[in-house]
SERO-4910 file (N, C-alpha, C, O; in steps of 0.05 Angstrom, whole numbers):
BEGIN
 pado doro    nc1    nc2    nc3   cac1   cac2   cac3    cc1    cc2    cc3    oc1    oc2    oc3
  Met    A     15    -28      1     -3      1     -1     15     25     -4      8     46    -14
  Asp    A     43     19      7     61     49      8     76     52    -18     93     71    -19
  Asn    A     73     38    -38     85     42    -65     79     76    -74     60     89    -67
  Gly    A     96     83    -87     90    112    -95    120    135    -94    139    126    -81
  Asn    A    121    154   -102    139    169    -99    151    174    -71    134    167    -54
  Arg    A    170    183    -62    182    186    -37    193    211    -43    202    217    -65
  Ala    A    192    227    -20    208    253    -21    215    262     10    204    256     31
  Val    A    238    278      5    248    291     26    242    323     23    250    338      5
  Ser    A    227    331     45    219    360     45    238    381     60    244    375     83
  Ser    A    247    403     51    269    418     63    254    436     81    268    449     97
  Thr    A    229    440     82    211    448    101    207    438    129    199    452    148
  Val    A    212    413    129    214    403    156    236    385    163    248    372    145
  Lys    A    244    384    190    266    374    199    264    346    217    245    342    232
  Arg    A    285    330    213    280    303    228    276    311    260    282    334    266
  Lys    A    268    295    278    268    306    304    297    297    314    308    311    331
  Ser    A    309    278    305    340    266    318    358    282    298    360    274    275
  Ser    A    370    302    307    393    317    298    411    296    285    413    274    296
  Gly    A    425    302    263    450    288    253    437    265    241    453    247    234
  Gln    A    412    260    237    399    235    220    383    246    198    368    265    202
  Arg    A    387    233    175    375    238    151    340    232    156    329    213    168
  Pro    A    329    250    145    299    252    146    289    224    140    303    209    126
  Leu    A    265    216    148    250    189    143    234    200    116    223    222    114
  Pro    A    237    180     95    219    180     72    191    182     80    184    172    102
  Trp    A    173    193     64    144    189     61    134    193     40    149    202     23
  Arg    A    107    189     33     90    191     10     82    213     12     74    221     33
  Pro    A     82    230    -15     68    259    -17     43    258    -24     36    239    -39
  Phe    A     23    279    -14     -7    273    -17    -11    301    -33    -14    321    -18
  Arg    A    -12    306    -55    -18    337    -62    -46    344    -61    -54    367    -64
  Asp    A    -64    321    -58    -94    324    -57   -101    310    -26    -84    299    -12
  Arg    A   -117    312    -22   -133    298      1   -138    266     -8   -153    260    -26
  Pro    A   -123    247      9   -125    225      5   -150    209      0   -170    218     12
  Ser    A   -154    184    -15   -178    175    -18   -186    158      8   -169    153     25
  Gly    A   -209    149     11   -226    136     32   -211    109     31   -205     99     52
  Ile    A   -205     98      6   -190     72     10   -163     74     25   -158     57     42
  Trp    A   -147     93     18   -121     98     30   -129     98     62   -122     81     79
  Ile    A   -146    121     66   -148    127     95   -160    101    110   -152     98    133
  Asp    A   -177     84     98   -186     59    114   -161     36    114   -160     18    131
  Glu    A   -145     38     97   -123     20     97   -105     29    118    -95     13    134
  Thr    A   -101     50    118    -80     62    137    -90     58    168    -75     49    186
  Val    A   -116     67    170   -125     68    196   -128     34    212   -126     27    235
  Thr    A   -132     18    187   -127    -14    194   -103    -24    202   -101    -41    220
  Arg    A    -83    -13    188    -53    -19    192    -47    -10    222    -39    -27    238
  Ile    A    -50     14    227    -48     30    256    -58     10    274    -43     -1    291
  Lys    A    -79      5    272    -94    -12    295    -84    -38    299    -81    -48    321
  Glu    A    -78    -53    274    -65    -79    276    -38    -79    285    -32    -93    305
  Thr    A    -22    -66    276      6    -63    286     14    -50    311     32    -58    326
  Ala    A     -4    -26    316      1    -10    337     30      9    331     39     24    348
  Gln    A     38      6    312     65     24    304     63     38    283     74     30    263
  Pro    A     52     56    284     48     81    262     75     92    254     78    100    231
  Glu    A     95     92    270    122     95    265    140     78    244    163     84    237
  Leu    A    127     56    236    132     38    215    120     43    186    129     32    165
  Ile    A     99     60    187     82     64    157     97     84    146     97    106    156
  Asp    A    116     76    122    130     96    109    112    114     93    122    136     87
  Ser    A     87    109     85     69    130     73     63    151     92     53    171     82
  Leu    A     67    152    119     62    170    135     85    188    139    108    178    135
  Phe    A     83    213    146    105    231    153    112    232    187     97    238    205
  Arg    A    136    224    186    144    215    212    171    229    223    188    219    238
  Asn    A    171    255    212    195    273    217    181    295    231    156    296    229
  Gln    A    192    311    243    184    337    259    167    357    243    177    367    223
  Ile    A    144    364    250    123    379    242    119    407    260    119    404    284
  Ser    A    117    425    251    110    450    272     86    444    281     71    430    268
  Lys    A     80    455    305     55    458    321     34    474    307     10    469    309
  His    A     48    497    288     30    516    274     17    504    247     -4    514    237
  Ser    A     31    485    238     26    474    211     -9    468    207    -22    455    224
  Arg    A    -18    478    185    -50    476    185    -57    447    175    -43    439    157
  Phe    A    -74    432    182    -77    403    174   -113    404    175   -129    420    185
  Asn    A   -117    376    158   -151    367    159   -148    344    175   -126    331    176
  Val    A   -172    336    190   -170    311    197   -184    292    181   -207    297    172
  Leu    A   -168    262    176   -180    251    158   -198    225    175   -219    217    166
  Arg    A   -186    215    195   -204    200    217   -196    207    247   -173    205    255
  His    A   -216    215    262   -212    220    284   -214    200    307   -229    181    304
  Leu    A   -201    202    328   -202    183    350   -194    156    343   -209    137    348
  Ile    A   -170    151    333   -156    125    331   -141    112    353   -120    122    361
  Thr    A   -150     94    363   -135     81    390   -117     62    388   -127     40    381
  Val    A    -94     62    391    -77     42    389    -74     27    420    -72     38    442
  Asp    A    -75      0    417    -73    -21    437    -42    -17    447    -23    -26    433
  Gly    A    -37     -5    469    -12     -4    481      5    -26    487     30    -25    489
  Lys    A    -14    -50    490     -2    -76    496     10    -87    469     27   -105    470
  Lys    A      4    -77    449     17    -90    427     40    -84    417     53    -99    402
  Arg    A     48    -54    428     71    -45    424     94    -54    439     94    -54    463
  Pro    A    121    -65    422    143    -77    437    151    -69    456    157    -85    473
  Glu    A    155    -42    461    157    -32    492    139    -26    509    145    -17    531
  Gly    A    114    -30    502     89    -22    517     90      8    524     79     17    544
  Asp    A    101     23    507    100     54    511     83     62    496     67     47    485
  Ser    A     83     93    493     59    105    473     70    111    450     94    109    445
  Cys    A     52    121    432     62    125    402     82    152    397     78    170    413
  Pro    A     98    156    383    111    181    378     91    202    360     75    194    343
  Cys    A     94    227    367     80    241    351     97    266    334    110    282    347
  Pro    A     95    268    309    111    283    297    110    312    303    124    327    289
  Met    A     93    322    324     80    352    325     94    358    354     98    381    362
  Cys    A    101    337    369    110    339    401    130    324    408    141    308    393
  Thr    A    136    327    436    151    300    445    147    278    438    123    272    435
  Pro    A    165    259    434    158    228    421    146    210    449    150    212    473
  Asn    A    133    193    434    122    170    456    102    184    480    106    179    504
  Arg    A     78    204    469     65    209    488     34    205    491     20    212    510
  Phe    A     26    190    467     -9    187    464     -8    161    450     11    152    437
  Leu    A    -36    148    458    -43    123    445    -69    129    431    -76    111    415
  Thr    A    -87    153    432   -106    161    416    -99    187    403    -91    207    415
  Gly    A   -103    183    374    -99    205    356   -110    209    340   -134    203    341
  Ser    A   -102    221    317   -119    228    292   -101    222    264    -77    228    263
  Leu    A   -113    212    246    -96    212    216   -104    238    203   -127    241    196
  Val    A    -86    256    199    -91    279    188    -71    282    164    -50    269    160
  Trp    A    -82    303    147    -66    313    123    -61    342    121    -79    358    122
  Phe    A    -35    347    117    -25    375    115    -28    384     84    -14    376     65
  Pro    A    -44    398     83    -45    408     57    -23    424     44    -16    422     20
  Asp    A    -11    443     63     16    456     51     40    440     50     58    442     33
  Leu    A     38    424     67     63    409     70     58    380     45     78    368     39
  Gln    A     38    374     37     31    352     26     38    326     35     54    311     23
  Cys    A     26    319     58     36    302     71     15    292     95      3    309    108
  Cys    A     12    263    101     -1    257    123     14    243    143     35    230    140
  Ala    A     -2    249    168     13    237    194     -5    226    210    -29    228    206
  Phe    A      5    213    231    -16    206    257     -6    219    279     18    216    286
  Ile    A    -26    239    292    -13    257    312    -31    258    338    -54    250    337
  Gly    A    -22    267    356    -40    262    383    -61    284    381    -55    304    368
  Asn    A    -84    283    392   -103    295    393   -102    327    407   -122    342    407
  Cys    A    -81    333    417    -78    358    433    -47    364    430    -32    372    448
  Cys    A    -40    359    402     -7    362    408     -8    387    386     14    399    385
  Ala    A    -26    395    371    -20    423    353    -29    444    369    -42    441    390
  Asp    A    -20    470    358    -24    497    366    -59    495    371    -75    479    360
  Asp    A    -65    512    389    -96    516    391   -114    519    371   -134    506    365
  Asp    A   -101    546    358   -117    556    335   -117    538    316   -138    533    305
  Val    A    -97    526    308    -98    505    285   -111    480    288   -122    469    269
  Leu    A   -111    468    316   -125    447    324   -160    454    326   -177    437    322
  Ala    A   -165    486    334   -192    492    330   -202    495    304   -225    489    300
  Glu    A   -185    504    282   -192    505    257   -194    475    245   -208    473    224
  Ala    A   -183    453    254   -183    433    238   -208    417    254   -221    399    242
  Gln    A   -212    423    273   -237    410    285   -264    420    271   -284    407    264
  Lys    A   -261    447    268   -287    456    251   -287    444    227   -305    429    221
  Glu    A   -264    448    208   -266    432    186   -272    402    184   -279    392    163
  Trp    A   -269    389    207   -275    360    209   -303    356    216   -315    336    207
  Lys    A   -317    375    235   -342    374    236   -360    378    209   -379    364    203
  Arg    A   -350    399    196   -364    411    167   -364    386    153   -384    379    141
  Arg    A   -341    372    152   -338    352    128   -356    327    138   -369    313    122
  Glu    A   -355    323    164   -370    296    172   -402    305    172   -418    287    169
  Lys    A   -410    327    174   -438    336    167   -442    331    141   -461    316    137
  Lys    A   -431    338    123   -438    338     90   -438    303     90   -457    292     79
  Arg    A   -421    291    100   -417    261     97   -443    252    103   -458    243     85
  Phe    A   -449    254    132   -472    246    141   -497    250    122   -510    232    111
  Glu    A   -501    277    120   -521    286    101   -522    269     68   -542    263     55
  Glu    A   -501    266     64   -499    254     34   -510    226     38   -529    218     24
  Asp    A   -497    212     56   -505    184     60   -530    184     64   -544    168     51
  Tyr    A   -544    204     87   -574    197     91   -589    200     66   -606    183     61
  Leu    A   -584    221     50   -602    223     23   -599    205      3   -617    202    -13
  Leu    A   -578    193      3   -571    169    -11   -589    144     -6   -597    127    -22
  Asp    A   -592    146     20   -610    119     29   -637    128     25   -652    110     16
  Ala    A   -650    154     29   -673    164     33   -687    168      4   -710    160      2
  Leu    A   -675    180    -19   -688    190    -37   -695    162    -54   -716    165    -67
  Pro    A   -687    145    -57   -696    121    -72   -724    106    -59   -738     90    -72
  Leu    A   -728    113    -34   -753    107    -20   -778    127    -21   -801    124    -11
  Val    A   -769    148    -35   -792    169    -31   -817    161    -50   -841    169    -46
  Gly    A   -806    143    -73   -834    134    -89   -853    114    -75   -878    115    -77
  Gln    A   -841    100    -61   -855     79    -48   -873     93    -26   -896     87    -22
  Lys    A   -859    112    -11   -871    123     10   -897    141      0   -918    140     12
  Leu    A   -892    158    -22   -914    167    -32   -938    150    -42   -960    159    -44
  Glu    A   -930    121    -48   -953    105    -49   -970     98    -33   -994     93    -38
  Ile    A   -954     97     -7   -972     91     21   -982    109     28  -1004    105     37
  Leu    A   -974    140     26   -989    156     34  -1017    162     18  -1035    176     27
  Glu    A  -1017    152     -4  -1043    152    -23  -1061    134    -12  -1085    137    -10
  Met    A  -1046    111     -5  -1059     82      6  -1078     94     33  -1102     87     38
  Leu    A  -1059    115     49  -1074    123     75  -1093    143     77  -1102    150     99
  Lys    A  -1102    154     53  -1121    178     52  -1145    174     61  -1156    188     77
  Pro    A  -1157    148     47  -1187    147     57  -1189    140     86  -1209    145     99
  Ile    A  -1164    124    100  -1165    114    127  -1163    146    146  -1175    151    167
  Ala    A  -1147    158    134  -1148    186    152  -1172    202    152  -1179    215    171
  His    A  -1186    200    126  -1212    213    124  -1235    201    141  -1251    215    153
  Asp    A  -1236    174    142  -1253    161    160  -1249    171    187  -1267    183    198
  Ala    A  -1224    168    199  -1213    174    222  -1222    201    234  -1229    204    257
  Val    A  -1222    222    213  -1225    248    221  -1258    250    226  -1267    263    245
  Arg    A  -1274    237    211  -1301    231    219  -1309    215    243  -1330    218    254
  Thr    A  -1293    199    248  -1303    186    275  -1291    207    297  -1307    212    316
  Tyr    A  -1263    224    298  -1264    243    316  -1286    266    319  -1292    276    340
  Arg    A  -1295    273    293  -1311    297    297  -1341    287    307  -1357    304    315
  Arg    A  -1346    263    307  -1369    251    310  -1372    254    342  -1391    263    354
  Val    A  -1345    242    355  -1342    246    384  -1341    270    395  -1350    273    418
  Arg    A  -1330    294    379  -1331    319    388  -1355    334    387  -1361    350    405
  Asn    A  -1370    330    364  -1395    345    360  -1426    330    366  -1448    341    368
  Thr    A  -1423    307    369  -1446    289    377  -1450    302    407  -1473    311    410
  Leu    A  -1435    304    426  -1435    311    455  -1414    327    462  -1394    321    475
  Pro    A  -1420    348    453  -1400    372    459  -1395    374    493  -1372    377    501
  Gln    A  -1415    373    508  -1415    374    536  -1395    352    544  -1382    357    564
  Val    A  -1391    332    535  -1385    305    548  -1356    309    534  -1337    301    547
  His    A  -1351    319    509  -1322    327    495  -1311    344    514  -1288    338    521
  Glu    A  -1322    365    525  -1306    380    543  -1297    376    569  -1277    385    579
  Gln    A  -1319    359    583  -1314    351    607  -1289    330    606  -1273    330    624
  Leu    A  -1287    312    586  -1269    293    585  -1241    307    578  -1219    298    586
  Arg    A  -1246    327    565  -1216    344    558  -1208    356    581  -1183    356    584
  Arg    A  -1222    367    600  -1218    377    629  -1203    354    644  -1181    355    655
  Met    A  -1218    334    642  -1206    309    655  -1173    302    644  -1156    296    660
  Lys    A  -1169    305    618  -1143    301    607  -1123    318    618  -1102    310    626
  Gln    A  -1132    349    619  -1115    366    620  -1110    368    653  -1087    375    660
  His    A  -1128    363    670  -1119    369    697  -1115    343    713  -1100    342    732
  His    A  -1128    324    703  -1119    298    718  -1108    278    701  -1112    254    707
  Gly    A  -1092    283    679  -1079    264    661  -1094    244    651  -1082    225    643
  Gly    A  -1124    244    649  -1143    228    633  -1153    210    660  -1168    191    654
  Gln    A  -1148    215    686  -1164    199    707  -1190    211    710  -1193    235    717
  Leu    A  -1209    196    705  -1234    205    711  -1242    215    741  -1243    196    756
  Thr    A  -1247    238    751  -1247    246    774  -1267    261    785  -1272    280    770
  Leu    A  -1280    260    802  -1308    278    812  -1298    286    843  -1285    269    855
  Thr    A  -1303    309    855  -1294    315    873  -1321    324    894  -1340    339    887
  Glu    A  -1315    313    919  -1338    314    937  -1324    333    958  -1302    330    967
  Ile    A  -1345    357    965  -1338    373    984  -1352    362   1013  -1376    362   1018
  Leu    A  -1331    355   1028  -1343    345   1059  -1345    369   1078  -1364    367   1094
  Arg    A  -1335    385   1079  -1337    411   1094  -1324    433   1081  -1302    434   1071
  Asp    A  -1346    453   1084  -1337    483   1066  -1348    503   1091  -1372    504   1093
  Glu    A  -1334    517   1106  -1343    538   1123  -1347    560   1106  -1361    578   1116
  Ser    A  -1338    564   1082  -1340    592   1070  -1369    589   1053  -1376    608   1039
  Arg    A  -1383    568   1054  -1407    564   1037  -1429    587   1044  -1446    592   1026
  Glu    A  -1430    598   1065  -1450    615   1071  -1443    645   1054  -1459    661   1046
  Lys    A  -1412    648   1051  -1399    672   1041  -1406    667   1012  -1416    685    999
  Asn    A  -1401    642    999  -1399    640    969  -1410    612    963  -1394    593    965
  Asp    A  -1433    609    955  -1448    587    951  -1438    573    921  -1446    551    913
  Asp    A  -1422    591    907  -1411    575    883  -1384    564    886  -1370    557    866
  Tyr    A  -1373    561    913  -1342    552    912  -1344    523    912  -1363    511    921
  Phe    A  -1319    512    898  -1316    487    893  -1288    481    895  -1271    487    878
  Gly    A  -1283    463    923  -1250    460    931  -1240    440    916  -1251    422    903
  Pro    A  -1220    445    918  -1194    420    902  -1197    400    925  -1209    402    946
  Ala    A  -1180    378    911  -1180    353    937  -1162    360    957  -1143    376    955
  Gly    A  -1169    347    978  -1152    353   1004  -1163    370   1023  -1187    375   1021
  Phe    A  -1148    381   1044  -1155    399   1064  -1139    426   1059  -1115    427   1060
  Lys    A  -1156    448   1054  -1146    478   1047  -1154    495   1069  -1177    494   1079
  Gly    A  -1134    512   1077  -1147    534   1093  -1148    530   1119  -1146    507   1127
  Arg    A  -1151    549   1138  -1154    543   1168  -1181    561   1177  -1191    579   1163
  Gly    A  -1189    552   1199  -1211    566   1214  -1236    566   1194  -1241    546   1180
  Lys    A  -1252    593   1195  -1268    596   1185  -1269    590   1154  -1290    581   1146
  Asp    A  -1252    593   1138  -1250    589   1107  -1238    561   1106  -1229    556   1084
  Gly    A  -1236    540   1124  -1227    514   1119  -1248    500   1096  -1272    506   1095
  Val    A  -1235    479   1078  -1250    465   1062  -1236    441   1062  -1211    439   1060
  Glu    A  -1256    417   1066  -1244    396   1063  -1262    377   1041  -1286    375   1041
  Thr    A  -1246    366   1026  -1253    351   1003  -1243    320   1003  -1226    310   1017
  Arg    A  -1259    309    985  -1250    278    974  -1255    275    949  -1275    284    938
  Asp    A  -1236    260    937  -1239    260    904  -1247    219    903  -1239    200    915
  His    A  -1267    224    880  -1274    198    874  -1263    190    848  -1269    206    830
  Thr    A  -1249    170    840  -1240    165    812  -1247    138    799  -1249    117    813
  Phe    A  -1250    139    781  -1260    119    763  -1251    101    743  -1262     85    728
  Gly    A  -1216    110    747  -1197     99    721  -1190    117    704  -1202    139    704
  Thr    A  -1171    112    689  -1155    130    668  -1166    123    636  -1162    101    625
  Phe    A  -1180    143    625  -1193    132    600  -1173    132    580  -1155    150    580
  Ser    A  -1175    109    559  -1155    110    537  -1165    124    513  -1188    133    511
  Gly    A  -1145    128    494  -1154    141    470  -1153    170    473  -1165    182    455
  Gln    A  -1141    186    491  -1145    214    494  -1142    231    475  -1150    255    478
  Ile    A  -1129    221    450  -1130    242    427  -1156    248    415  -1159    265    397
  Ala    A  -1178    233    426  -1207    238    418  -1215    263    431  -1229    279    419
  Val    A  -1206    267    458  -1215    292    468  -1200    320    458  -1209    342    463
  His    A  -1177    316    444  -1160    341    436  -1183    363    424  -1202    356    410
  Lys    A  -1177    390    431  -1194    410    419  -1197    410    391  -1218    417    380
  Asp    A  -1172    400    374  -1174    398    346  -1155    369    336  -1133    365    346
  Tyr    A  -1167    355    320  -1151    335    311  -1155    327    284  -1177    319    278
  Asn    A  -1136    326    266  -1142    323    240  -1121    307    223  -1105    321    211
  Pro    A  -1120    280    222  -1101    266    213  -1106    269    180  -1087    263    165
  Ala    A  -1122    274    172  -1121    282    138  -1104    305    134  -1090    306    114
  Lys    A  -1104    323    148  -1083    346    147  -1059    344    153  -1041    359    144
  Glu    A  -1056    325    170  -1023    313    180  -1017    299    155   -995    307    146
  Leu    A  -1028    282    140  -1023    267    124  -1017    282     94  -1005    270     77
  Glu    A  -1027    308     92  -1029    323     70   -996    335     78   -977    330     63
  Thr    A   -993    347     96   -969    359    101   -945    337    102   -923    347     98
  Ile    A   -944    311    106   -922    295     99   -922    289     74   -900    282     66
  His    A   -941    290     56   -939    287     29   -928    310     18   -910    306      1
  Arg    A   -936    337     23   -925    362     15   -893    361     23   -877    371      7
  Ser    A   -886    352     45   -860    352     50   -842    333     35   -819    339     29
  Leu    A   -852    310     27   -836    293     12   -832    300    -15   -810    295    -27
  Val    A   -853    314    -28   -858    324    -53   -838    350    -55   -827    354    -77
  Ser    A   -833    365    -37   -816    386    -37   -785    382    -42   -770    396    -55
  Val    A   -779    360    -29   -747    347    -33   -748    333    -60   -732    342    -77
  Ala    A   -762    317    -66   -756    298    -86   -766    305   -113   -756    297   -134
  Ser    A   -790    324   -111   -803    334   -138   -781    334   -163   -787    323   -184
  Asn    A   -755    347   -159   -731    351   -176   -715    328   -185   -702    328   -206
  Ser    A   -716    306   -168   -701    282   -169   -710    268   -189   -695    253   -202
  Tyr    A   -734    270   -195   -742    245   -214   -730    243   -240   -727    265   -252
  Gly    A   -723    222   -252   -702    220   -281   -675    221   -269   -657    217   -285
  Gln    A   -670    226   -242   -643    231   -240   -629    205   -221   -640    190   -204
  Glu    A   -607    206   -228   -590    187   -201   -587    204   -183   -579    227   -186
  Pro    A   -598    188   -152   -594    204   -130   -565    217   -130   -565    242   -131
  Leu    A   -545    207   -131   -520    210   -131   -515    244   -146   -507    265   -134
  Asp    A   -522    242   -165   -523    265   -189   -542    289   -173   -534    312   -167
  Phe    A   -565    279   -168   -581    300   -152   -572    312   -131   -573    337   -129
  Ile    A   -559    296   -109   -547    306    -89   -519    322    -92   -514    338    -74
  Cys    A   -502    318   -112   -479    330   -118   -484    352   -122   -469    368   -113
  Ala    A   -512    363   -140   -516    389   -152   -529    407   -127   -532    431   -131
  Met    A   -536    397   -105   -545    410    -86   -524    431    -72   -500    425    -72
  Thr    A   -532    456    -60   -519    476    -43   -518    459    -16   -535    443    -11
  Asp    A   -499    464      0   -498    461     28   -524    470     43   -530    457     63
  Lys    A   -539    488     37   -561    498     46   -583    476     38   -599    467     55
  Gln    A   -584    471     15   -605    450      2   -605    424     16   -624    412     24
  Arg    A   -578    418     17   -576    391     34   -586    390     55   -602    372     60
  His    A   -579    407     72   -583    407     95   -611    407    101   -622    393    118
  Ala    A   -624    427     82   -659    427     86   -671    402     80   -690    392     91
  Ala    A   -659    394     63   -673    370     48   -674    343     75   -692    328     82
  Val    A   -647    344     85   -646    326    109   -667    330    130   -681    312    139
  Val    A   -667    360    137   -684    362    158   -709    356    149   -720    343    167
  Ile    A   -724    358    130   -747    354    122   -754    326    117   -776    317    122
  Leu    A   -735    314    108   -737    276    114   -741    268    139   -760    253    146
  Gln    A   -725    278    154   -725    268    182   -751    277    198   -762    262    214
  Ser    A   -759    301    193   -783    308    203   -809    289    189   -829    284    203
  Val    A   -806    282    166   -829    263    155   -827    238    166   -847    224    167
  Glu    A   -799    228    178   -801    203    190   -813    204    217   -828    186    224
  Asp    A   -808    225    233   -822    233    261   -856    228    259   -870    213    272
  Ser    A   -864    247    236   -888    256    226   -902    233    227   -921    230    243
  Ile    A   -895    210    206   -906    188    198   -910    165    226   -929    149    228
  Val    A   -891    167    245   -895    154    272   -913    163    285   -926    148    298
  Lys    A   -918    190    286   -932    205    303   -964    201    293   -984    199    308
  Phe    A   -963    202    268   -991    197    252  -1000    171    261  -1023    169    271
  Lys    A   -985    149    258   -996    121    262  -1004    119    293  -1024    107    300
  Ala    A   -987    131    313   -993    129    338  -1020    140    349  -1036    127    362
  Arg    A  -1024    169    341  -1052    180    344  -1069    166    333  -1088    161    348
  Leu    A  -1071    153    306  -1093    140    297  -1100    115    316  -1122    110    325
  Gln    A  -1073     98    323  -1083     77    343  -1095     86    369  -1112     73    381
  Asp    A  -1086    107    376  -1094    120    402  -1125    127    400  -1141    120    418
  Leu    A  -1133    139    378  -1162    147    374  -1176    123    374  -1198    122    386
  Ala    A  -1166    100    361  -1177     75    360  -1189     59    387  -1208     43    389
  Leu    A  -1169     69    408  -1171     53    436  -1194     74    447  -1199     69    470
  Phe    A  -1208     96    437  -1226    110    454  -1248     95    456  -1262     95    477
  Ile    A  -1257     76    428  -1282     63    431  -1274     38    437  -1265     25    418
  Thr    A  -1277     28    464  -1272      0    478  -1288     -4    501  -1295     15    515
  Pro    A  -1297    -30    505  -1312    -40    527  -1296    -26    557  -1310    -17    576
  Glu    A  -1276    -26    558  -1260    -14    584  -1271     14    588  -1284     20    608
  Asn    A  -1266     31    569  -1275     60    570  -1309     62    573  -1320     81    585
  Ala    A  -1322     43    560  -1351     45    564  -1359     41    597  -1376     52    611
  Asp    A  -1340     22    602  -1354     15    639  -1340     43    657  -1349     52    678
  Lys    A  -1319     50    643  -1306     73    662  -1323    100    661  -1326    115    679
  Phe    A  -1334    103    635  -1347    126    627  -1379    125    642  -1393    144    649
  Asn    A  -1385     98    642  -1415     94    652  -1414    101    679  -1431    118    687
  Arg    A  -1395     91    699  -1393     94    727  -1388    119    731  -1396    129    753
  Tyr    A  -1374    137    709  -1366    170    720  -1393    184    715  -1404    198    732
  Phe    A  -1403    180    689  -1424    195    683  -1453    192    697  -1472    207    694
  Thr    A  -1454    169    712  -1480    162    723  -1473    168    754  -1493    169    769
  His    A  -1451    172    765  -1449    183    792  -1465    208    803  -1468    228    789
  Glu    A  -1472    206    826  -1492    226    836  -1473    254    838  -1485    275    840
  Leu    A  -1450    255    838  -1433    277    841  -1429    294    813  -1421    317    811
  Asn    A  -1437    274    791  -1433    288    761  -1460    300    757  -1481    288    762
  Ser    A  -1458    328    747  -1485    344    743  -1488    338    715  -1509    346    705
  Leu    A  -1469    324    696  -1477    313    665  -1484    285    669  -1468    270    680
  Tyr    A  -1506    278    663  -1515    250    669  -1516    233    641  -1529    244    623
  Phe    A  -1504    208    636  -1507    195    616  -1500    162    625  -1485    156    643
  Arg    A  -1513    145    611  -1513    114    611  -1493    111    588  -1497    123    566
  Val    A  -1470     96    591  -1456     89    568  -1451     59    564  -1443     45    583
  Asp    A  -1455     49    539  -1454     21    531  -1435     19    511  -1429     38    496
  Tyr    A  -1424     -6    510  -1407     -8    482  -1419    -35    468  -1426    -56    479
  Thr    A  -1420    -28    441  -1436    -44    426  -1416    -48    402  -1399    -32    396
  Asn    A  -1423    -71    389  -1402    -79    365  -1421    -94    341  -1419   -118    335
  Gly    A  -1442    -75    326  -1460    -87    309  -1450    -86    281  -1426    -88    274
  Gly    A  -1469    -82    265  -1459    -76    234  -1443    -57    228  -1427    -62    210
  Asp    A  -1442    -31    240  -1433     -6    237  -1402     -6    249  -1386     12    244
  Gly    A  -1394    -30    267  -1375    -32    280  -1373    -23    303  -1393    -10    309
  Pro    A  -1352    -25    324  -1350    -16    349  -1359      7    355  -1353     25    339
  Ala    A  -1376     15    377  -1392     42    384  -1394     46    413  -1398     26    428
  Leu    A  -1391     69    423  -1398     76    450  -1428     93    451  -1430    115    441
  Lys    A  -1446     82    461  -1475     91    463  -1476    110    490  -1470    102    512
  Phe    A  -1483    132    486  -1488    150    503  -1519    153    511  -1532    163    492
  Lys    A  -1533    148    531  -1558    148    528  -1573    160    556  -1569    153    579
  Arg    A  -1589    179    548  -1604    198    569  -1634    197    565  -1640    211    547
  Gly    A  -1655    183    577  -1677    181    571  -1678    167    549  -1665    146    545
  Ala    A  -1695    177    530  -1706    165    507  -1678    171    485  -1675    157    465
  Ser    A  -1662    190    490  -1644    197    463  -1615    183    473  -1602    182    494
  Ile    A  -1612    174    445  -1583    156    446  -1569    166    428  -1580    171    406
  Tyr    A  -1542    171    431  -1521    186    416  -1500    167    413  -1490    157    433
  Ser    A  -1492    160    390  -1472    133    383  -1448    148    370  -1448    165    353
  Met    A  -1427    137    383  -1397    147    375  -1386    123    357  -1374    105    369
  Val    A  -1389    119    328  -1375     95    320  -1347     95    311  -1337    113    298
  Arg    A  -1336     73    317  -1305     75    311  -1301     74    283  -1284     90    275
  Gly    A  -1315     55    262  -1308     53    241  -1287     26    231  -1274     15    249
  Ser    A  -1285     18    206  -1269     -4    201  -1242      6    198  -1224    -10    199
  Trp    A  -1236     36    195  -1207     43    190  -1191     34    207  -1168     32    200
  Ala    A  -1197     26    232  -1184     26    255  -1167     -3    258  -1150     -8    275
  Gly    A  -1178    -19    237  -1165    -47    228  -1144    -45    206  -1138    -66    194
  Lys    A  -1134    -23    199  -1123    -21    173  -1093     -6    178  -1080      2    159
  Leu    A  -1086     -3    203  -1067     12    214  -1036      1    213  -1017     15    218
  Glu    A  -1035    -29    205  -1011    -39    207   -996    -35    185   -983    -55    178
  Phe    A   -994    -17    172   -975     -9    146   -950    -13    154   -943    -15    177
  Glu    A   -933    -16    130   -900    -23    131   -890      1    119   -895      5     95
  Trp    A   -877     18    131   -865     46    121   -836     38    112   -819     27    127
  Pro    A   -831     45     84   -808     37     73   -780     44     92   -778     67    100
  Lys    A   -763     28     97   -737     36    106   -716     19     90   -722     -1     77
  Lys    A   -693     28     93   -664     17     82   -660     -5     94   -656     -4    119
  Gly    A   -661    -27     82   -653    -53     91   -628    -60    102   -624    -83    109
***
């Protein structure tokens, strides 16, 4: 791997005075990833970077500018013949085991140096360049994996449209059929984490002054203003997305679709690599952010639909029935669960009136597979 021209530079000096500088391989341009991988492997296998003659092993000034090729390479000190540390061209010899493989563009050479051996300003500049390059590499790799899957994802979004619209109808039926029930359950979610709670006032010495007073749970105040209460709980209801003030999975789906198209619309008919290479840094970063947001959004979309399906269950019907028929609840309803021809439903009954909240068949179609790189 070390074949190639050897050079001796007059701009650098051998550490040991009186000895001829060791040979090295010149790199007028940043070396290839293949050479980097091979060199890192050899450093780790031999634990003797000083024997790799393609590396520069003579003295280098701490002020020499460099780019990091591979960061945090750890050498096994037990493999070294003397059990010592590695020599560094930038500082006193044999003082580190974890270092970096770097390229000096001005000196046109590569070396293995300690992570803290360079001048502070040079090191800060190298770290900045390394982070910028790593960010670019991550974004390019991410887009190379993600862009070929956009077409399949758009097909799945199209398949999900009727499911999302049916779910919207289910939600709006819950919200609009009995707005007072919806409002009271939303307060339970906001103030009690979804636990159905009714508060009984046991003692209120301020009642004579304020007949509208409603005390919180526990004992509050002293003397004539003392209030003692007791909470009655009926369990935590599931499917709490159903009592959000507004929930529109169809709109969520449209946003996901629009985001995918915004990134990939100009990539059709092109190889992903050509499309990515034509991007500016700003465009590439924005594309990654959008596609990552799509991944988060589809997970959230699916989870919220599954949560909505859990609102209409026998368990919820039992909790709601005990809660809404309790004497402390001013809003009275009997609640039953049925599973007839229209699908699972909660029926809220008061007198001769029956209000049905039907789940619909969409709830059984949520186990879709979102394309991911294998």
